[in-house]
N, C-alpha and C positions, 0 to 999 in steps of 0.2 A: 355662716357659723351662729349657732344658737346655744345659749347657756340654759341648762335645765336643772330644777330640783325636784327630786324624788322623795317622798315621804312613805317608808316601808312601816305600816302599823300592824303588829302581830301580838299574840298572847304571851310570848316570851320576851321580845325585844322589839323596839321601835327605832327606826334608823332615819337620818337626814342625808341624802345622796346630792352631790353636785355632779353633773356630767357636761360634756361638751358635745353637741351634735353638729356633724358637718353635713351630713343629709340623713334622711329618715333611717337608713340601715347602718350608719355608722355613728356610733356614740361612744365616747370615752369617759370612763370613770375618773373623777378628778379629786373628790374629797368625800368623807364620810365620817359621821358621828353616830354613836349607837348608845341607846338608852334602854336599861332593863325595865321591862313593863311592871315587875313587881315593885320597883322603886317609885314608881309613878302609875299606879294602877288605875286611876279615874281620869277622864277627859280634862277636869279643871287642873289637873297636875301635870298630866302628860304634854297637853297642848302648848303650855307656856314653854316647857322644855324644847319642843320642836321649833317653837318661835325663836329661842335663844340659839339652837342649833343652825336655823337658817341664817341668823345674823353673824354668826361665828364663822360659818364657811364662806359667806360673802366677804366678811371682813378679811379673812385669811387669804383668800384668794383675789383681793383688791377689786371687788364687784359691789355694785349696788342693786336694789330691786329692779331699777331700770334696765340693767344689763341682762336680766333673766327673762326668757321668752315664754316659760310656762312652768308649773308645778303639777306634778303627778302625784296621785295617792293611791297605794295599794293596800286593801285591807280584806280581811275576811267578812264574808257576808252573814246575814242579809244586809244588803245596803241598796240605795236608789241612786244610780249613778245620774240620772237625769236631773233630780233636785239636790244631789250631793249630800245626802243624809246617811249616817251610819246608823243602822237599826238593830241594836241589842245582838251583836255577834256571840255565839256561846263561849268563844275563847276570850272575850273581853268584857267581863262583868261591869256593869255601870256605864257602858258605852250606850245610852239610850237615846235614840233619836238626835244624834249629834250632828248639827249643820256644818260639817266640817269643810266643805268647799268654801262657803261663805265666809267662814272665819278667816282662811288663809287669803282669798281673794280680796276681802276688804283690808286685811292687815298690811298686804303688800301691793295690790293694785295690779296683780299678775293673773293672767288666764289660769285656772285651775280646775282640774277634773279628778274623778275618782273612778276605779273599777274594783269588783272584787278580786281576790288574790289569784283565782283561776284564770280570769279573763285577762289580767295584767300579765300573769306569767305566759298566756298563749301569745299575747302581742310580743313578749320579750323573745320567746323561742322562734316566733315567726321572723322577726326582724334581725335578731343578733345571734340566734342559736341554730338548732336543728331544722328549723322550718324556712330558712332563708331560700327564695326562690321558688316556695309553693304558694298557692292561692286557696286551697282548701284543706284546712287543717283542723284536726281535733287534738286539743292538749288536755291530757288527764293527770290531775295531781298525784294520784296513787302513793299516798304517804299516809299520815294519821287517818285521813278520810279519802274519799274519792268524788272528786268534782271535776268538771271540764270547761274550758275556755273554746270557743268555736270561732274559727276564722272561715268565712264563706265567701266565695268569689272576691277575695282580695279585701274583705272587711270584717271587723269584728261584730259577731251577732250575738246579742244579749237578750233577745226577746222583747215580749210586749212590756214586761215589768221586772227586767233584770234576772228572770228565772231561768232562762235558757242555758242548758249546761248542767243542770242538776242530776246527772246520770247515776248518782250515788243512790238515788231514792228508787229507782227501777228495781222491780222484785223480780228475781231469778228463779226462786223456788218458794213454795208455800212455807217452808220451814228452813232454818238455818241461822248462822251467826247473825246478830243484830248490827244494823248499820243505818244511820240516818233515820232513826226511830222506826225502823221496819226490819222484821226477821226475814232472812233470805235474799236481802237486797244485794245490789251490786256492790255497795261499799261494805255491806257484812261480809261478803265472800272476799273482795278485793281491796283491802286496805291494811294498815298496820294493826289497827284494832281488830280487823277480822281475822287476820292471821293468828293474832294472839288467841282470840276465841276458838278457832279451830284447833289450836295447839293444846289449850286446856281441856276440851272435849275429847281430843284423841288420846292425850296423856292420862285423863282419868278412866279412859276404858281399859287401858293397858293396866293401869295400877290396880284397879279394883279386881283384875283377873291375876294380879301377882307377878305381872310381868314388868322387867325394868324399862325404864325411859331415860336416855342419856341426859336430856335437857330439863328434866324434873325427878329428883330421887324419891320423892314421896308425896302423898296427898297434901301435907301441909305447906308444901312449896308450889302448889298448883298455880296460885296468884302471881307468882314470880315470872311466870312465863311471858315472854314479849315475842313480838315478831323477829327481833334481833338474834334472841335466843335459838328460835326454831330456825332461822336461816343459818345461823353458825353451825348448828347440828346439820343441816342438810348439806352445806358445804364440805362438812367432814365426812359425808356419805351416809349418815343416819337413816335408815329406812323409813321410820315413822316421820322424820321432820320431812324427808323428800316427798312422801306421800301427802303431806299437808300443803307443800307448794304445788303439787301436781293437782290437787284440788282447787287451789286458788287460781292456777293457770287455766284450768278448764273453764272455770267460770269468768275468768278475765277474757277468754276467747269468746264466751257466749255473749257477754256484754259488748264486747267490740264488735261482734258480728251485727247486733242491733244497730250500732251506730253506722257500720259500713253499709248495711242494707238501706237505711233512712238518708244518710247525708252523703254516701258516695265519695269520702274525702280521698285525697291524694297521700296524705300523711297522718298518721296517728302517733303522736309523741308521748311517751309515758315517763311520768316522774320518778320520784325518790326511790321506791322499792324495786322498780323495773331496772333503774340505773344500777343498783346494788346487787340484785338477785336475778337478772333477766336470764341468766342461764339456767336457774332453776324453774323458770316459768315457760319458757320458750317451747319446749316440746308438746306440753299438753295445750298451751295457748294455740299454736299451728294447728293441731289436731282438731280443736273445736272450730277455729275458724274455717278449715277445710269442710267439715261437716255441716256447718250452720250458715255461713254467709253465701250471698250470691256470687258465684264464681266470676262473673263479669265484673263485679264491684271489687271484690277481694284481691283480684290480680293486680289491679292498678293502684292499690293501697299499700304503701309501706309502713312498716312498724318499727320505730326507732325509739332509743332512750333519748331523754333531755340531755342537752349538752351544756347549759350553763351552770348547772350545779349549785355550789353555795353562792354563786353571785346572781342567781336567778331573781332574788328580792331586790336587789340594786336596780337590775335592768328593767324588771316589771314595772316599778314605780316611775322610773325615767321614760319607758315606753309609753305609759298612760299620758304623761305630759306631751311627748313627740306626737302621739296619734291625735291628740286634741288640736294640735297646731293644724293638722292637716284635715281633720273631720270635726271641727268644733260642735260640742254638745252631742256627739254620737256616744 
């Protein structure tokens, strides 16, 4: 039995999680404290709160630091998992070159490791979610942005300097919605931000021609369009909204075909948007893969929604701690 502490650091909230691990694929959530990032926006404010949170969950559960086997940190990149440094994530202004691993390792004397949120989520789905029993997995965040975590031959693969899995930067078209700083990118077409951009473009076309749009009454409301408003309209059968999801699904299939051809995975796990709206994406996604991917590779690859849902952040940070016990420094 191992006690583990997870630190989930994000732009909206940060959390301290206590878990108990009986074996590497059997972890129970025991306790959790949450802090809103807006209340403690910079490291000098949030890190002391996280330390207080660790102290509190240990005290509440009658544990000491000596009873804890590892601390795992999940945080949006860029970061360096080898040196344990958070390097100016766009969703965490002011978190510049924070030596986060050293801070907690020295404070508590506990082995500490960090991974970017996509890698950490891939570990979580691999051990505790939809990826159980598989050795070659691609996990795609498919939420606000599009990033990937890779499990290859039963190990996390993060590349030479932690940049493996940055699939959102792949350009699928010369022009198109902007994502990851690039027009026509995988993230541009396949993310919450990208779907919203497609919605605005398609709505503007209709409105300028004097045609009604159910999810946007007039041009003045164009900036209120979100992925959710488009998804809600598509779910209700709106033709324009359905077309937008068909476009997204087609490019999702193109992007996945590249990953299937290069990595030959057994399983691709898709996050937030696919969990909520997979039925809107699946037909066009399947058609693209059928026409773009190598058949011998695509026929052995399943595509499924992530299964940990709103608990993925908790399991992600604990998974980093658990993985570090078995593969220190990886």
